C-alpha positions as CSV (number, residue, x, y, z in Angstrom):
1,M,123.6,140.7,102.2
2,L,120.9,142.7,104.0
3,F,120.3,144.9,100.9
4,T,119.8,141.8,98.8
5,L,117.5,140.2,101.4
6,K,115.5,143.4,101.6
7,K,115.0,143.6,97.8
8,V,114.1,139.9,97.4
9,T,111.7,139.9,100.4
10,G,110.1,143.2,99.3
11,G,109.8,142.0,95.7
12,L,107.9,138.8,96.7
13,L,105.5,140.9,98.8
14,L,104.4,143.1,95.8
15,P,100.9,142.3,94.5
16,L,101.6,140.2,91.4
17,P,104.3,137.8,92.9
18,F,102.5,137.6,96.2
19,L,99.1,136.8,94.7
20,L,100.7,134.2,92.3
21,L,102.3,132.6,95.3
22,M,98.9,132.4,97.0
23,M,97.3,131.0,93.9
24,G,100.1,128.4,93.7
25,L,99.5,127.4,97.3
26,A,95.7,127.2,96.5
27,I,96.4,124.9,93.5
28,A,98.7,122.7,95.7
29,L,95.9,122.4,98.3
30,L,93.3,121.6,95.7
31,W,95.4,118.9,94.0
32,F,97.5,117.4,96.7
33,S,95.6,117.8,100.0
34,R,92.2,117.3,101.7
35,F,91.9,121.0,102.5
36,Q,89.6,121.6,99.5
37,K,87.6,124.5,101.1
38,T,90.7,126.3,102.1
39,G,92.2,125.9,98.6
40,K,89.0,127.2,97.0
41,G,88.8,130.1,99.4
42,L,92.4,131.1,98.9
43,M,92.1,130.9,95.1
44,T,88.9,132.9,95.1
45,A,90.3,135.6,97.3
46,S,93.6,135.9,95.4
47,W,91.7,136.2,92.1
48,V,89.3,138.8,93.4
49,I,92.2,140.9,94.9
50,L,94.1,140.6,91.6
51,L,91.1,141.7,89.7
52,L,90.4,144.7,91.9
53,L,94.1,145.9,91.9
54,S,94.0,145.7,88.0
55,L,91.0,148.2,87.8
56,Q,91.7,151.9,87.3
57,P,89.3,153.3,90.0
58,V,90.8,151.0,92.7
59,A,94.5,151.4,91.7
60,D,94.5,155.1,91.2
61,G,92.2,155.6,94.2
62,L,95.0,154.0,96.3
63,L,97.9,155.8,94.6
64,K,96.5,159.3,94.4
65,P,96.8,160.2,98.1
66,I,100.5,159.3,98.0
67,E,101.2,161.2,94.8
68,N,99.3,164.3,95.8
69,R,101.5,164.9,98.9
70,Y,103.6,167.4,97.0
71,P,102.5,169.6,94.0
72,T,104.4,170.0,90.8
73,L,107.1,172.6,91.0
74,H,106.0,175.2,88.5
75,T,108.0,178.3,89.6
76,S,111.7,178.7,89.1
77,Q,113.6,178.7,92.3
78,P,117.2,180.0,92.5
79,V,119.2,177.0,93.8
80,K,122.7,175.7,93.2
81,Y,121.8,172.1,92.8
82,I,119.0,169.9,91.2
83,V,119.2,166.4,92.5
84,V,117.6,163.6,90.4
85,L,117.3,160.2,92.2
86,G,118.2,157.1,90.2
87,G,115.7,154.4,89.2
88,G,115.5,151.5,86.8
89,Y,117.9,151.4,83.9
90,T,120.0,149.3,81.6
91,W,122.8,150.3,79.3
92,N,123.1,149.5,75.6
93,P,125.4,152.0,73.7
94,D,123.6,151.1,70.5
95,W,120.3,152.5,71.8
96,A,119.1,156.0,72.0
97,P,120.3,157.2,75.4
98,S,116.7,157.7,76.7
99,S,115.9,154.1,75.9
100,N,118.2,153.0,78.6
101,L,116.1,154.5,81.3
102,I,113.4,152.1,82.4
103,G,110.0,152.9,84.0
104,N,110.2,155.8,86.4
105,S,113.7,157.0,85.5
106,L,113.1,158.9,82.3
107,P,110.4,161.2,83.7
108,R,112.6,162.0,86.6
109,V,115.5,163.1,84.2
110,T,113.2,165.1,81.9
111,E,111.7,166.9,84.9
112,G,115.2,167.6,86.1
113,V,116.2,169.1,82.7
114,R,113.0,171.2,82.6
115,L,113.8,172.7,86.0
116,W,117.5,173.1,85.0
117,L,116.4,175.1,81.9
118,A,114.5,177.4,84.3
119,N,117.6,177.7,86.5
120,P,120.6,177.1,84.2
121,G,123.1,178.2,86.7
122,A,122.5,175.1,88.8
123,K,124.3,171.9,88.7
124,M,122.4,168.6,88.2
125,I,123.3,165.8,90.5
126,F,122.4,162.2,89.5
127,T,122.5,159.4,92.0
128,G,122.6,155.6,91.9
129,A,125.1,152.7,91.9
130,P,125.7,150.4,89.0
131,A,123.9,147.1,88.7
132,R,126.2,144.2,89.4
133,T,127.0,143.4,85.8
134,N,126.6,146.8,84.2
135,P,129.6,149.0,83.4
136,V,127.5,152.1,83.6
137,S,125.9,153.3,86.9
138,T,122.3,154.5,87.3
139,A,123.7,158.0,87.9
140,E,125.8,157.9,84.8
141,A,122.9,156.7,82.6
142,G,120.8,159.6,83.8
143,A,123.6,162.0,83.3
144,R,124.2,160.9,79.7
145,V,120.5,161.3,78.9
146,A,120.5,164.8,80.4
147,E,123.6,165.6,78.3
148,S,121.9,164.3,75.2
149,L,119.1,166.8,75.9
150,G,121.4,169.7,76.1
151,V,122.7,170.0,79.6
152,P,126.5,170.5,79.4
153,R,128.7,168.0,81.2
154,S,130.2,170.8,83.2
155,S,126.8,171.3,84.8
156,I,126.5,167.6,85.9
157,L,127.7,165.7,88.9
158,T,127.3,162.0,89.5
159,L,127.1,160.1,92.8
160,D,127.4,156.5,91.8
161,T,127.9,154.6,95.1
162,P,124.4,154.8,96.7
163,K,122.3,151.6,96.4
164,D,119.1,152.9,97.8
165,T,117.3,156.2,98.9
166,E,118.8,156.3,102.3
167,E,122.3,156.0,100.9
168,E,121.4,158.6,98.3
169,A,120.4,161.1,101.0
170,A,123.7,160.5,102.9
171,A,125.7,160.9,99.7
172,V,124.0,164.2,98.7
173,A,124.5,165.6,102.2
174,A,128.2,164.7,102.0
175,A,128.6,166.3,98.6
176,I,126.8,169.6,99.0
177,G,126.3,170.1,102.7
178,K,123.5,172.5,103.7
179,E,123.2,174.1,100.3
180,P,119.5,174.5,99.1
181,F,118.5,172.1,96.3
182,I,115.6,170.8,94.4
183,L,114.9,167.1,94.9
184,I,113.3,165.2,92.0
185,T,111.9,161.7,92.1
186,S,108.7,159.9,91.3
187,A,105.6,161.5,92.9
188,S,104.8,158.2,94.7
189,H,108.4,158.0,96.0
190,L,108.9,161.6,97.0
191,P,107.2,161.5,100.5
192,R,109.5,158.6,101.6
193,A,112.5,160.2,100.0
194,M,111.9,163.5,101.8
195,I,112.0,161.7,105.1
196,F,115.4,160.3,104.4
197,F,116.8,163.6,103.3
198,R,115.3,165.4,106.3
199,Q,116.9,162.8,108.5
200,Q,120.3,164.1,107.1
201,G,119.5,167.6,108.3
202,L,118.6,168.8,104.8
203,N,115.5,170.6,103.7
204,P,115.1,170.0,99.9
205,I,112.5,171.7,97.7
206,P,110.3,168.7,96.6
207,A,109.7,168.3,92.8
208,P,107.6,165.3,91.9
209,A,107.8,163.6,88.5
210,N,106.2,160.6,86.8
211,Q,102.7,161.1,88.3
212,L,100.6,158.0,87.4
213,A,97.2,158.3,89.1
214,I,94.8,159.7,86.5
215,A,92.3,162.3,87.6
216,S,91.3,163.4,84.0
217,P,88.3,161.7,82.2
218,L,88.8,158.2,80.7
219,N,86.7,156.2,78.4
220,F,84.4,154.0,80.4
221,W,86.0,150.8,79.1
222,E,89.4,151.9,80.4
223,R,87.8,152.1,83.9
224,I,86.1,148.7,83.9
225,I,88.6,146.5,82.0
226,P,91.5,145.1,84.0
227,S,94.9,146.2,82.7
228,P,98.5,145.6,83.6
229,T,98.9,149.4,83.5
230,W,96.5,149.8,86.5
231,L,98.2,146.8,88.3
232,M,101.5,148.6,87.9
233,H,99.9,151.6,89.7
234,S,98.8,149.3,92.5
235,D,102.4,147.9,92.6
236,R,103.7,151.4,93.3
237,V,101.3,151.7,96.2
238,A,102.5,148.4,97.7
239,Y,106.2,149.2,97.0
240,E,106.0,152.6,98.8
241,T,103.9,151.2,101.6
242,L,106.5,148.5,102.2
243,G,109.3,151.1,102.1
244,R,107.5,153.2,104.7
245,I,107.1,150.2,106.9
246,W,110.8,149.6,106.6
247,Q,111.5,153.2,107.6
248,W,109.3,152.7,110.6
249,L,111.0,149.5,111.6
250,K,114.3,151.3,111.5
251,G,113.0,154.0,113.7
252,V,112.6,156.8,111.1
253,S,109.7,158.9,112.2
254,G,109.4,161.2,109.2
255,E,109.9,164.4,111.3
256,P,113.1,166.4,110.7
257,G,115.7,165.7,113.3
258,E,113.8,162.8,114.9
259,K,114.5,159.0,114.8
């Protein structure tokens, strides 16, 4: 129940649903109340914020400091395990395996395979529980994609009970103990994930994937025209900020061994 409440509440606080709710409230005030100035002000503010969060300089300016916390892992490190955290997915057996990984999931898996190729003696660990109506778990979907890319099934482990990052950290700790490992997740998610894993007494080697904030040159129109792509980047900022606030409310400080 708490998990569902957390997901629903957090989802409504993300930029698009929250601003749509504010616009809906503004429309209600304009049509059905005498608070016309309040309605106009709320509508204007919501529109301006939505516009700004849909522009590349604003969205990537907010996202870049989060993603830049850990650099890409370029060197091969001798470890026994490579842990790939689960993300969005579905499962349709008629699709190409990679088509079942949604959004941030596929870059995580491909980065995991890249690092496994540099360290083929390691085992890949995929985490994540199944969606309520899905017969295949997040972990299993990622594992099947890795297998389709050449990783033998004997080199793959799945942990398919964790529902969120905190549970993933606990499951990995229970499965491998204090063994050194590489931790792969989205660059924006990695700082928060590292906190949970360190709280378990682990010291993973961070390996970010799915970097989104663009630092390379863009055409000028890509920087000035609002786009759902940039709004998605702003969404990642909001999602991780809300997640970090939740960690703080639970008393997780971010320092190893402290709560």
